[in-house]
C-alpha positions as CSV (number, residue, x, y, z in Angstrom):
1,X,11.1,3.5,-19.6
2,X,10.1,4.5,-23.1
3,X,9.7,8.2,-23.9
4,X,6.2,9.6,-23.6
5,X,4.3,9.3,-26.8
6,X,2.3,12.1,-28.4
7,X,-0.8,10.1,-27.7
8,X,0.1,9.9,-24.0
9,X,0.6,13.7,-23.9
10,X,-2.8,14.1,-25.4
11,X,-4.3,11.9,-22.8
12,X,-2.6,13.9,-20.1
13,X,-3.9,17.1,-21.5
14,X,-7.5,15.7,-21.6
15,X,-7.0,14.4,-18.1
16,X,-6.0,17.8,-16.7
17,X,-9.1,19.4,-18.1
18,X,-11.3,16.6,-16.7
19,X,-9.6,16.9,-13.3
20,X,-10.2,20.6,-13.2
21,X,-13.9,20.1,-13.8
22,X,-14.3,17.3,-11.3
23,X,-11.9,18.3,-8.6
24,X,-14.6,18.3,-5.9
25,X,-15.2,14.6,-6.3
26,X,-13.2,12.1,-4.2
27,X,-12.4,8.9,-6.0
28,X,-11.8,5.6,-4.2
29,X,-10.3,2.5,-5.7
30,X,-10.7,-1.1,-4.3
31,X,-7.6,-3.2,-4.8
32,X,-8.7,-6.8,-4.5
33,X,-5.8,-9.2,-4.0
34,X,-5.6,-12.9,-3.1
35,X,-4.8,-11.8,0.5
36,X,-7.7,-9.4,0.8
37,X,-8.8,-5.9,-0.3
38,X,-7.2,-2.6,0.2
39,X,-9.2,0.6,-0.5
40,X,-7.4,3.8,-1.4
41,X,-8.6,7.3,-2.1
42,X,-6.9,9.5,-4.7
43,X,-5.9,13.0,-4.0
44,X,-7.5,15.8,-6.1
45,X,-4.2,17.8,-5.5
46,X,-2.4,15.5,-7.9
47,X,-4.7,15.5,-10.9
48,X,-2.4,14.0,-13.5
49,X,-1.6,11.0,-11.4
50,X,-5.3,10.7,-10.3
51,X,-6.7,10.6,-13.7
52,X,-4.0,8.4,-15.1
53,X,-4.6,5.9,-12.3
54,X,-8.4,6.0,-12.9
55,X,-7.9,5.4,-16.6
56,X,-5.6,2.4,-16.0
57,X,-8.1,0.9,-13.5
58,X,-11.0,1.4,-15.8
59,X,-9.1,-0.3,-18.6
60,X,-8.3,-3.3,-16.3
61,X,-4.6,-2.7,-16.7
62,X,-3.8,-3.9,-13.2
63,X,-6.0,-7.0,-13.1
64,X,-3.8,-10.0,-12.7
65,X,-0.6,-8.2,-11.9
66,X,1.6,-9.0,-8.9
67,X,2.9,-7.1,-6.0
68,X,6.4,-7.8,-7.3
69,X,8.5,-5.9,-4.7
70,X,7.8,-6.2,-1.0
71,X,9.9,-4.9,1.8
72,X,8.7,-5.4,5.4
73,X,8.4,-2.1,7.4
74,X,8.8,-0.2,4.2
75,X,6.4,-0.7,1.3
76,X,4.7,-3.0,-1.2
77,X,5.0,-2.3,-5.0
78,X,3.0,-3.3,-8.1
79,X,2.2,-2.2,-11.6
80,X,4.7,-4.0,-13.8
81,X,2.7,-5.5,-16.7
82,X,5.4,-8.2,-17.1
83,X,4.5,-9.6,-13.7
84,X,1.2,-11.0,-15.0
85,X,2.8,-14.0,-16.6
86,X,6.2,-14.0,-14.9
87,X,7.7,-17.3,-13.9
88,X,9.0,-17.8,-10.4
89,X,12.1,-15.9,-9.4
90,X,12.0,-13.8,-12.6
91,X,13.3,-10.3,-11.7
92,X,10.6,-7.7,-12.2
93,X,10.2,-3.9,-12.0
94,X,11.2,-2.6,-15.4
95,X,7.8,-2.8,-17.1
96,X,5.3,0.0,-17.7
97,X,2.7,1.4,-20.2
98,X,5.4,3.1,-22.4
99,X,5.2,6.5,-20.9
100,X,6.1,8.5,-17.8
101,X,4.1,11.4,-16.2
102,X,5.3,14.7,-14.7
103,X,6.0,14.8,-11.0
104,X,3.4,16.3,-8.7
105,X,5.4,16.5,-5.5
106,X,3.2,18.7,-3.2
107,X,3.7,20.0,0.3
108,X,1.5,18.2,2.8
109,X,1.3,15.0,0.8
110,X,3.9,12.8,2.5
111,X,4.9,9.2,3.0
112,X,2.8,8.4,6.1
113,X,1.7,4.8,6.7
114,X,-0.8,3.9,4.0
115,X,0.5,6.5,1.5
116,X,-0.1,5.6,-2.2
117,X,2.8,6.9,-4.3
118,X,4.3,6.5,-7.8
119,X,7.5,4.6,-8.4
120,X,10.0,6.0,-10.8
121,X,13.5,5.7,-12.2
122,X,16.4,7.1,-10.2
123,X,17.7,10.7,-10.5
124,X,20.7,9.9,-12.6
125,X,18.5,9.0,-15.5
126,X,15.4,10.9,-14.4
127,X,16.4,14.3,-12.9
128,X,12.9,15.7,-13.2
129,X,11.6,12.9,-11.0
130,X,8.9,11.8,-13.6
131,X,6.7,9.0,-12.3
132,X,6.2,5.6,-13.9
133,X,3.1,5.5,-15.9
134,X,1.8,2.5,-14.0
135,X,4.0,1.3,-11.1
136,X,2.9,2.4,-7.6
137,X,3.7,1.5,-4.0
138,X,1.9,1.6,-0.8
139,X,3.8,2.5,2.4
140,X,3.7,0.2,5.4
141,X,6.7,2.0,7.1
142,X,7.6,2.1,10.7
143,X,7.6,4.6,13.5
144,X,10.5,7.1,13.9
145,X,11.9,9.1,16.8
146,X,12.6,12.9,16.7
147,X,16.3,12.2,16.5
148,X,15.8,10.0,13.5
149,X,13.6,12.6,11.8
150,X,16.2,15.3,12.5
151,X,18.9,13.2,10.6
152,X,16.5,12.5,7.7
153,X,15.6,16.1,7.5
154,X,19.3,17.1,7.3
155,X,19.9,14.5,4.5
156,X,16.9,15.8,2.5
157,X,18.1,19.4,2.9
158,X,21.6,18.5,1.7
159,X,20.1,16.7,-1.3
160,X,17.8,19.6,-2.0
161,X,20.7,22.1,-1.8
162,X,22.9,20.0,-4.1
163,X,20.2,19.6,-6.7
164,X,19.3,23.3,-6.8
165,X,23.0,24.3,-7.0
166,X,23.7,21.9,-9.8
167,X,20.7,23.2,-11.8
168,X,21.7,26.8,-11.0
169,X,25.3,26.3,-12.2
170,X,24.3,24.5,-15.3
171,X,22.7,27.7,-16.7
172,X,24.7,29.6,-19.2
173,X,24.3,32.9,-17.3
174,X,26.0,31.3,-14.3
175,X,29.0,29.8,-16.2
176,X,31.4,32.2,-14.6
177,X,30.4,31.1,-11.1
178,X,30.8,27.5,-12.1
179,X,34.3,28.2,-13.4
180,X,35.2,30.0,-10.1
181,X,33.9,27.1,-8.0
182,X,35.8,24.5,-10.2
183,X,39.0,26.6,-9.7
184,X,38.6,26.7,-5.9
185,X,38.1,22.9,-5.7
186,X,41.1,22.4,-8.0
187,X,43.3,24.5,-5.7
188,X,41.9,22.9,-2.5
189,X,40.9,26.3,-1.1
190,X,38.6,24.8,1.6
191,X,37.6,28.0,3.4
192,X,36.8,29.8,0.2
193,X,34.9,26.8,-1.1
194,X,32.6,26.8,1.9
195,X,32.0,30.5,1.6
196,X,31.3,30.4,-2.1
197,X,29.2,27.2,-1.9
198,X,26.9,29.0,0.5
199,X,26.7,32.0,-1.8
200,X,25.7,29.7,-4.7
201,X,23.2,27.7,-2.7
202,X,21.6,30.9,-1.3
203,X,21.2,32.3,-4.8
204,X,19.9,29.0,-6.2
205,X,17.3,28.7,-3.4
206,X,16.2,32.3,-3.9
207,X,15.9,31.8,-7.7
208,X,13.9,28.6,-7.2
209,X,11.8,30.3,-4.5
210,X,12.4,27.4,-2.2
211,X,13.0,27.2,1.6
212,X,15.0,24.4,3.3
213,X,13.0,21.2,3.6
214,X,11.4,20.7,7.1
215,X,8.9,18.2,8.5
216,X,5.8,20.1,9.8
217,X,4.8,19.4,13.5
218,X,1.8,17.4,12.2
219,X,4.1,15.3,9.9
220,X,6.5,14.6,12.8
221,X,3.6,13.6,15.0
222,X,2.3,11.1,12.4
223,X,5.7,9.7,11.7
224,X,6.3,9.1,15.5
225,X,2.8,7.7,16.3
226,X,1.6,6.0,13.0
227,X,4.8,5.6,11.1
228,X,5.8,5.8,7.4
229,X,8.8,6.3,5.2
230,X,9.9,9.9,5.7
231,X,13.2,9.6,3.8
232,X,11.2,9.5,0.6
233,X,9.5,12.9,1.1
234,X,10.2,15.4,-1.6
235,X,11.5,12.7,-4.0
236,X,8.4,10.8,-5.1
237,X,4.8,11.8,-5.9
238,X,2.3,10.8,-3.2
239,X,-1.1,10.7,-4.9
240,X,-3.4,8.9,-2.5
241,X,-3.8,7.0,0.8
242,X,-5.3,3.8,2.2
243,X,-8.7,4.3,3.8
244,X,-9.4,0.6,4.7
245,X,-7.5,-2.6,4.5
246,X,-4.5,-1.8,6.7
247,X,-4.5,-5.4,7.9
248,X,-4.2,-6.6,4.3
249,X,-1.3,-4.1,3.7
250,X,0.5,-5.6,6.7
251,X,-0.3,-9.1,5.6
252,X,1.3,-8.5,2.2
253,X,4.3,-6.6,3.7
254,X,5.0,-9.5,6.0
255,X,5.1,-12.3,3.4
256,X,8.4,-14.2,2.8
257,X,10.5,-12.8,-0.1
258,X,13.5,-13.8,-2.1
259,X,16.7,-11.9,-2.6
260,X,15.0,-9.6,-5.2
261,X,12.3,-8.7,-2.7
262,X,9.8,-10.7,-4.7
263,X,7.3,-12.7,-2.6
264,X,8.0,-16.4,-2.7
265,X,4.3,-17.1,-3.0
266,X,2.7,-14.7,-5.6
267,X,0.6,-11.9,-4.2
268,X,-1.7,-11.1,-7.1
269,X,-4.1,-8.3,-7.8
270,X,-7.4,-9.9,-8.8
271,X,-9.0,-6.7,-9.8
272,X,-9.2,-3.0,-9.2
273,X,-12.5,-1.1,-9.2
274,X,-13.7,2.4,-8.7
275,X,-15.9,2.4,-5.6
276,X,-17.3,5.9,-5.1
């Protein structure tokens, strides 16, 4: 992705002001495809993504683009401008409008079946989890058991702790702690490493004012009865959800794909329209 331009920053600032003044209005968008129409509503809790998506829809940015990445029981993804004229079997997924937008990862907005979320580049090149300016995905997902959710919860907690600890130790004022930890690892002092690791993580969590990640009882219920993609929670911005057209979502998710997860027969967005 290209770096955000000053013009894009200006648009985002204007969008935030607009969102604050119009937060009570619920926006719905009809995504008309050659396999049917999916209607989504956009969350007011994620104003930057909401207004950015509305602006792209109003400018007909998505018209003619493909759902270029489809994985059954997981999600369908679109928003790459290169997909509009892409030849068969051309790898897609790297295109965008030339900017990214800040993450708006909020408690309570999770990857249930039908969730609308922003795609992004991986953490190694995008540690702040900034979203693609245009690429999005809609979760089809599957149902999960409590045991599966427990395992996912532990993986997310571990990732959360590691991320906070790395950020904490990278600060100049914590350099001495980093040197001590490096020394413990160098000398293979396992017991002391475990004790000091916990100390670092506790301090990092407290400084960041975060508690360990946990699915709420309501989230667990939805993942068990309706399904979704819980392993993505806390990592990507969810900014809306499907309100109608779940049958179309399933139809797209079930198409035959190639080894790059691109549908063998193009699934194209005919148009997107605001349908309040």
